[in-house]
Every structure is written in C-alpha cells, then in structure tokens.
C-alpha positions in Angstrom: 96.4 78.5 75.5 95.3 81.7 73.9 93.0 84.0 75.9 91.0 85.2 72.9 90.3 82.0 71.0 86.7 83.0 70.1 87.4 86.4 68.4 87.0 86.1 64.6 88.2 89.4 63.3 86.4 89.2 60.0 83.0 89.2 61.8 83.8 92.7 63.2 85.0 94.3 60.0 81.5 95.6 59.0 81.5 97.8 62.1 84.7 99.7 61.4 83.4 102.1 58.7 81.4 105.3 59.0 84.3 107.7 59.8 87.7 108.7 58.4 89.1 105.9 60.5 87.7 103.1 62.6 89.4 100.7 65.0 88.5 97.8 67.3 90.9 96.8 70.1 90.1 93.4 71.8 91.9 92.4 75.0 91.8 89.6 77.4 94.2 89.6 80.4 95.1 87.6 83.5 97.0 89.0 86.4 98.2 87.7 89.8 100.3 89.2 92.6 101.6 88.5 96.0 102.6 91.1 98.6 104.8 89.9 101.4 105.5 92.3 104.3 106.4 92.0 108.0 107.4 88.4 107.5 103.9 87.4 106.3 101.7 87.3 103.3 99.9 90.6 103.3 97.9 90.2 100.1 97.2 87.7 97.3 95.3 88.9 94.3 94.2 87.4 91.0 92.1 88.9 88.4 91.0 88.6 84.8 89.5 91.0 82.4 88.3 91.2 78.8 86.7 93.8 76.6 86.4 95.7 73.4 87.5 99.2 72.7 85.9 100.9 69.6 87.2 104.1 68.3 86.4 106.4 65.3 88.3 109.5 64.1 86.8 112.3 62.1 88.7 115.1 60.5 87.2 118.5 60.9 89.5 121.0 59.4 92.6 121.1 61.5 90.8 119.3 64.4 90.3 115.6 64.8 87.2 114.4 66.6 87.6 111.2 68.6 84.6 109.0 69.3 85.5 106.2 71.7 83.8 103.7 73.9 84.4 100.3 75.5 82.4 97.2 76.5 83.0 93.7 77.8 80.8 92.1 75.2 83.3 90.5 72.7 80.6 89.6 70.1 79.7 91.2 66.8 76.4 92.2 68.4 78.3 94.0 71.2 80.4 95.8 68.6 77.2 96.8 66.7 75.6 98.2 69.8 78.7 100.1 70.8 79.1 101.5 67.3 75.5 102.7 67.3 76.0 104.6 70.5 79.1 106.3 69.1 78.0 107.1 65.6 74.3 107.2 65.9 71.6 104.7 64.6 71.6 106.0 61.1 75.3 105.9 60.4 76.3 103.9 57.3 79.3 101.6 57.2 81.5 101.1 54.2 82.9 97.7 53.5 86.3 96.9 55.1 88.5 94.0 54.0 90.9 92.8 56.6 94.3 91.4 55.7 95.5 88.0 56.9 96.2 88.1 60.7 99.8 88.8 61.8 100.3 87.0 65.1 103.2 87.4 67.5 103.6 85.6 70.8 106.6 86.8 72.8 108.7 83.7 73.8 108.1 82.3 77.3 110.1 79.3 78.5 108.2 78.9 81.8 104.6 80.1 82.1 104.4 81.8 85.5 100.8 80.6 85.8 102.1 77.0 86.0 104.2 77.8 89.0 102.4 76.7 92.2 101.3 79.5 94.6 103.0 77.7 97.4 106.3 77.8 95.6 106.0 81.6 95.0 105.2 82.2 98.6 108.1 80.0 99.7 110.4 82.1 97.6 109.4 85.3 99.3 109.5 83.7 102.7 113.1 82.5 102.1 114.2 85.9 100.9 112.7 87.6 104.0 114.4 85.1 106.4 117.8 85.6 104.7 117.7 89.4 104.9 116.6 89.4 108.5 119.3 86.8 109.4 122.2 88.5 107.6 121.6 92.2 108.1 121.2 94.1 111.4 118.9 97.1 111.9 116.3 95.9 109.5 113.0 97.5 110.3 110.9 96.4 107.3 111.2 94.1 104.3 108.5 94.5 101.6 108.6 92.0 98.8 106.2 91.7 95.8 105.8 89.4 92.9 103.5 90.1 90.0 102.7 88.5 86.7 100.5 89.5 83.8 99.5 88.0 80.5 97.7 89.9 77.8 96.2 88.7 74.5 95.4 91.6 72.1 93.8 91.8 68.7 93.7 95.0 66.8 91.8 95.6 63.5 91.0 98.8 61.7 89.4 100.3 58.6 92.7 100.4 56.8 92.7 96.6 56.8 95.2 95.9 59.6 94.7 92.7 61.5 97.2 92.3 64.3 97.4 90.0 67.3 100.0 89.8 70.1 100.5 88.0 73.3 102.6 89.5 76.0 103.7 87.9 79.3 105.5 89.9 82.0 106.9 89.1 85.4 108.0 91.6 88.0 109.8 91.2 91.4 110.4 94.1 93.7 112.2 94.4 97.1 112.1 97.4 99.3 114.1 97.3 102.6 114.0 99.9 105.4 116.8 100.0 107.9 116.6 102.1 111.1 119.2 103.1 113.8 119.0 105.9 116.2 115.8 107.3 114.7 117.4 107.4 111.2 115.5 105.6 108.4 117.1 104.6 105.1 115.7 102.5 102.3 117.1 100.3 99.5 115.1 99.2 96.5 115.8 96.6 93.8 113.6 95.3 91.0 113.7 92.5 88.4 111.3 92.4 85.5 110.8 92.1 81.8 108.8 90.6 78.9 109.5 87.1 80.0 108.0 84.2 82.0 109.1 82.7 85.3 112.6 82.1 83.8 113.5 85.7 84.5 113.7 84.8 88.2 116.1 82.0 87.3 118.2 84.2 85.1 118.4 87.0 87.7 118.5 85.9 91.3 115.9 87.7 93.4 117.8 86.7 96.6 120.8 88.7 95.5 118.6 91.6 94.4 116.9 91.8 97.8 120.2 91.5 99.6 121.6 94.4 97.5 118.7 96.5 98.6 119.3 95.7 102.2 123.0 96.4 102.0 122.3 99.8 100.5 119.8 100.7 103.1 122.2 99.7 105.9 125.2 101.5 104.3 123.3 104.8 104.1 122.6 104.7 107.9 126.3 105.4 108.4 126.7 107.8 105.5 126.9 111.6 106.0 124.4 113.8 104.3 125.3 115.1 100.9 126.4 118.8 100.7 124.1 121.1 98.8 125.2 123.3 95.9 126.2 123.4 92.3 128.8 120.8 91.4 129.8 118.4 88.6 128.5 114.8 88.8 129.0 111.5 87.0 125.9 109.4 86.4 127.0 105.8 86.2 125.3 103.5 83.7 124.2 101.4 86.7 121.9 104.4 87.6 119.6 103.3 84.7 117.8 105.8 82.5 115.5 107.6 85.0 117.2 110.9 84.0 116.6 110.6 80.3 113.1 109.2 80.8 111.9 112.0 83.0 113.9 115.0 82.1 113.7 114.6 78.3 111.6 111.7 77.3 108.2 113.0 78.3 109.0 116.3 76.6 109.4 114.5 73.3 106.0 112.8 73.4 104.5 114.9 70.7 101.1 115.6 72.3 103.0 117.8 74.8 104.6 119.6 72.0 101.4 120.1 70.1 99.6 121.3 73.2 102.4 123.8 73.9 103.3 122.2 77.3 106.8 121.3 76.0 108.0 124.6 74.7 111.7 123.7 74.8 111.1 121.4 71.8 108.5 123.2 69.8 109.6 123.7 66.2 113.1 122.3 66.9 113.2 119.4 64.4 116.5 119.7 62.6 117.8 122.0 65.4 120.7 121.3 67.8 119.3 120.3 71.2 122.4 118.6 72.6 126.1 118.0 72.1 127.3 115.9 69.2 128.0 112.9 71.4 124.3 112.6 72.4 122.0 110.3 70.5 118.6 109.4 72.0 116.5 106.4 70.7 113.2 104.8 71.7 113.2 101.2 70.7 110.2 98.9 71.5 111.8 96.0 69.5 114.4 95.1 72.0 113.9 91.4 72.9 112.5 90.7 76.4 112.7 94.3 77.6 109.9 95.5 79.8 108.7 98.3 77.5 108.9 96.2 74.3 106.1 95.2 71.9 105.8 93.9 68.3 102.8 96.2 67.5 101.8 99.3 69.3 98.2 99.5 70.7 97.0 100.9 67.4 98.3 98.0 65.4 101.4 99.7 63.9 104.5 97.6 63.7 107.1 98.6 66.2 110.5 100.1 65.1 113.4 101.8 66.7 112.8 105.6 66.6 115.8 107.9 66.8 114.7 111.2 68.5 118.0 113.0 68.8 120.9 112.1 66.5 124.4 113.5 67.2 122.8 116.3 69.2 120.1 117.2 66.5 116.4 116.7 67.2 115.1 114.5 64.4 111.7 113.2 65.6 109.0 113.0 68.3 107.0 110.1 69.6 103.6 109.9 67.7 100.4 108.0 68.0 97.8 108.0 65.2 95.9 111.1 66.3 98.9 113.3 66.9 100.4 112.2 63.5 97.1 112.9 61.7 97.3 116.5 63.0 100.5 116.9 61.1 99.5 115.0 58.0 102.0 112.2 58.6 102.1 108.6 59.7 102.5 107.4 63.3 105.9 106.0 64.2 104.3 103.3 66.4 104.2 104.8 69.9 100.4 104.8 70.5 100.0 102.9 73.8 97.1 102.3 76.2 96.8 100.7 79.6 93.8 98.7 78.6 90.9 98.3 76.1 89.0 101.0 78.1 91.7 103.6 77.6 92.5 105.8 74.6 95.9 105.4 73.0 98.3 108.3 73.5 102.0 108.9 72.6 104.2 107.0 75.0 107.8 105.9 75.5 108.8 102.2 75.4 112.5 101.6 75.9 114.1 105.0 75.8 117.9 105.4 76.0 121.0 107.5 75.4 123.2 105.5 73.0 126.7 104.6 74.2 129.5 107.0 73.3 133.3 106.7 73.0 134.6 107.6 76.4 136.0 105.1 78.9 133.7 105.1 82.0 136.7 104.7 84.3 138.4 107.8 82.8 135.1 109.7 83.2 135.1 109.0 86.9 138.8 109.9 87.2 138.0 113.3 85.6 135.7 114.2 88.5 137.7 116.5 90.7 135.1 117.2 93.4 131.5 116.0 93.0 129.1 113.1 93.3 129.2 109.8 91.5 125.6 108.6 91.2 125.3 104.9 90.9 121.5 104.4 91.7 118.6 106.8 91.0 115.4 106.9 93.0 112.1 108.5 92.1 111.6 111.8 90.3 109.3 114.2 88.7 109.4 116.7 85.9 107.3 119.7 84.7 107.3 119.4 80.9 106.2 123.0 80.6 109.3 124.4 82.3 111.6 121.4 81.9 112.3 121.5 85.7 113.0 118.2 87.3 114.0 116.8 90.7 115.3 113.3 91.2 116.3 111.4 94.3 119.7 109.8 94.5 119.3 106.3 95.9 123.0 105.7 96.0 125.8 108.3 95.5 129.4 108.7 96.5 131.5 111.8 97.2 134.5 111.9 94.8 137.7 113.9 95.1 140.5 113.9 92.5 138.8 111.0 90.7 138.7 108.8 93.7 135.6 107.6 95.6 135.9 108.9 99.2 132.6 108.0 100.9 129.0 107.2 100.5 126.6 110.1 100.9 122.8 110.1 101.5 119.7 112.3 101.1 120.9 113.9 97.9 118.6 115.2 95.1 119.4 116.4 91.6 117.6 119.5 90.4 117.7 121.2 87.1 116.1 122.0 83.7 116.2 118.9 81.4 117.0 120.6 78.1 119.8 122.6 79.6 121.3 119.6 81.4 121.1 117.6 78.2 123.1 120.3 76.3 125.7 120.4 79.1 126.7 116.6 79.0 130.4 116.5 77.9 131.4 112.9 78.4 129.5 109.8 77.2 130.7 106.3 78.1 130.8 103.2 75.9 129.0 101.2 78.6 125.2 100.7 79.0 122.9 100.2 81.9 119.1 99.8 82.2 116.3 100.4 84.6 112.6 99.4 84.4 109.4 100.8 85.7 105.7 101.6 85.1 105.3 105.0 83.6 102.2 107.1 84.5 100.6 109.6 82.2 97.0 110.9 81.9 95.9 108.3 84.5 97.4 105.4 82.5 100.3 103.2 83.5 102.4 101.3 81.0 105.6 99.2 81.4 108.8 100.9 80.2 112.5 100.5 80.2 115.1 103.3 80.2 118.9 103.2 79.8 122.0 105.2 79.5 125.8 104.9 79.5 128.0 106.7 82.1 127.6 110.4 81.7 129.4 113.5 83.0 127.4 116.6 83.7 129.8 119.6 84.4 127.3 121.4 86.7 124.1 120.6 88.3 122.3 121.6 91.5 122.5 119.2 94.4 119.9 119.4 97.1 121.3 118.2 100.4 122.8 119.5 103.6 123.4 123.3 103.7 126.4 124.3 105.8 
C-alpha cells in the first residue's frame, strides 16, 4: 500500500511559481529497528513521518538565493501557507503544467513490515547464542536490524512529476573479544535496496560469525609495524578508500567553495594513472545507494568522474549546476523533506582493470595486504585521510605470513590515487550511511584489488 495515496500533484502546481525555479518535495516514511545487546533486546523503535519541503531559487547575478521551508501539512492549503511565508503575501505565481506522473517502485519480494516482530527478535537471539557457544573470549555481541520504507513525490516549475518508493533493510553485527586486557572488534553488515529477502539471500548468521572470528583472530595477532611501505587493497576491503579519499572531493560544492583545491579547474586534466576510471552509479539494481530519481526529480544515470586517469566531471545538484550554467547530473540528495538537497555520492566505485588479483598479491615483496577496511575520515581541503584497517596481513615475497592488528592508513587522497599502479579485474563492495552537513544518506562503494606502491602505515614503532 502506498504511503502517499492522498497527494494529488496537480493541486499543488499553482504554488510552484514566483521565482526562477520552484519545487515541492512530498515524503512519507515508516521505520523500525531492533537493537540486541548483552543477550537481550536493548531497544525496539518504530516511527513514521510525513511532510512537505518547498523550495524556491532566485538568480541574482552570479549568486543563487535559496528560499526553503518545510511543514507536515500535506494539503494545498499547507503549501499555500508555506509559500506565503517564503515569498511574501504579495508574490504572484505563474501557471505551471505538470507532466504525467512517472512512478517507480523498487522491487520487493518480501515486505519487512509483514515479518512478525517475534520472528525478528528470534533471529537475533539465535545469532547471539551461536556466537557465544562457538567462540571463546567473547565479551560483547551487538546486533541490529533496521528497515525503512519511503514514498516520495517531487514536482517542480519545469513540469516534472516524479514518484518513487524505496524499501531498505540493514543488518549489522559488531563483536568484541577480550583476552588479557586486549580488546579487538569485528564488524559485518548486510544491507541494500531490498525487502526481507536480503536476509535470505545473504545469511546473517554467517556474517556475524565472520565478525566474531575476525575479532578473535586479532587477539593473537601482533601489532602492525609503522612506516612507509607498499600495500595491496583487496576487493573484499570494499570502497571506503575511494569514497573518503577521493569521492567527497569530487562533490562539486566542495570545489566551488574552494575546500577541494586538488580538483579545482582540473576537468580534462590528468588526476590519476590510465588504468583508473571512477564512476558514480545510482542505477545499479538493489544497491544501497541506488535510486531512480534523485531528490530533485532528475532521472538517475551513471556518471563517470575519472576516465582513464582524466577528470571528466563532478557530482552536481541543481543549485551547484545553475552556478555554472549547466544541468545537474542527478546527484542532489537529502535526508528528508526537512533538508535541502546537496551534491552527494550514491554508489561510487573504481572500475575493474586488467590485472590478475592473484598476481597483484604475488608482486608484494614486503607490505600489508588489506582485506577489510574500518572507519575513516578525510579533510577535503588538504586531501589528508586516515583509515583503520579492520583486517590486514603481513606479506613477504608475495606470500601471506601473518595477520596483523592496529594498523592505520595515512596519506593524501589525490597523491595516492595517482600512485596506484595495479588494478585487478575483480570487484568488491561495501555499504554505509554517509554523513555530510548534518545529513545521512545510504551509499555503496566499491573497488577491485589495487596496489599502492607506497603509503604511510600507522602502527607499532620499533
């Protein structure tokens, strides 16, 4: 059943005029989550929300004035009141004719809302019992299960009339092992633009056990040595590196504000080796960061950003594109109707290359083979980043010698991108919720196996 059955888009068209651009964003959402910790249900939450975001843009020379507000009144009278507060009581509206509505519902085989709460709790209980029974030294098991359904309608003064329904499910397991005062963690996550079937296609029991096994193994692992050395990033590490170290810097608002100086004025310039192609693609079916229309009603499309080492584009929303006299490439995203759209990544990845991943590993004479990435952060102004290595192995003469722990990767994103000299033909993905300007949106990130000839490792100094 649709969450926005009562919104008749044509009734709101008279309230879109009065500026160079007008837009109405309607949203209704339902969310539910369970947090299971210390072998008991710690929290159960359910919520619903609905509202209207109204936005007007005015060109003023090179500047663009944004007038935006939101309300929970999804009626034409509510839109009229909101418009009056934004544009003033005397503002005249020009007629707007909307096109026929384009409606897209992402396929869902099993509605998570139809799964009984008792069944969901029983799943988390069984996972917790299995981990504690099969693995020693387990100090804490934290499990979470979350689902969200959003129904969105977007209309604007250009005549766009879009509607989209998105359903997501997310399972996360975080396991802490302790022995002799040493604490180590393992983390696994399953999620995507799917219904409950995602937990039947990918076994959450196995994911949680993988997290526990990793935490336990790191208890016995020596600390990583610090210093500059070559590394190989496995495709299984996901795309945290490309997302944080490069992706944010290619969101064009950072470039326009001057906070991404490495990529200012670099369209058509070489920013990486010829074997590097970077793409952001919101059209990938079922991926966590996917959508049919962005949150400004623009149809999604794959956007090459770097092609064979050459910078070819940035990620735009409508406002940033207007500043340059061009059209948005469909990357305006917002957390909810109460937020403004801003340029954001969706599913960002480095395209596969031609190198054999096994040969890439064999070429590593002495360095670290990173198979899982942890959290990280980046300063877009300087390009400096630091990432945790959740799982990494010391390699000598192309052979894995031992697991290491407590390693961090430090560097400058644009410089590291230029240094990549091997790109595998494989592909791996990670998922997450990306934060920017106080807004969180679901994303995916991916990469093939990569070799970086030199990077600074933070670890044990001898």
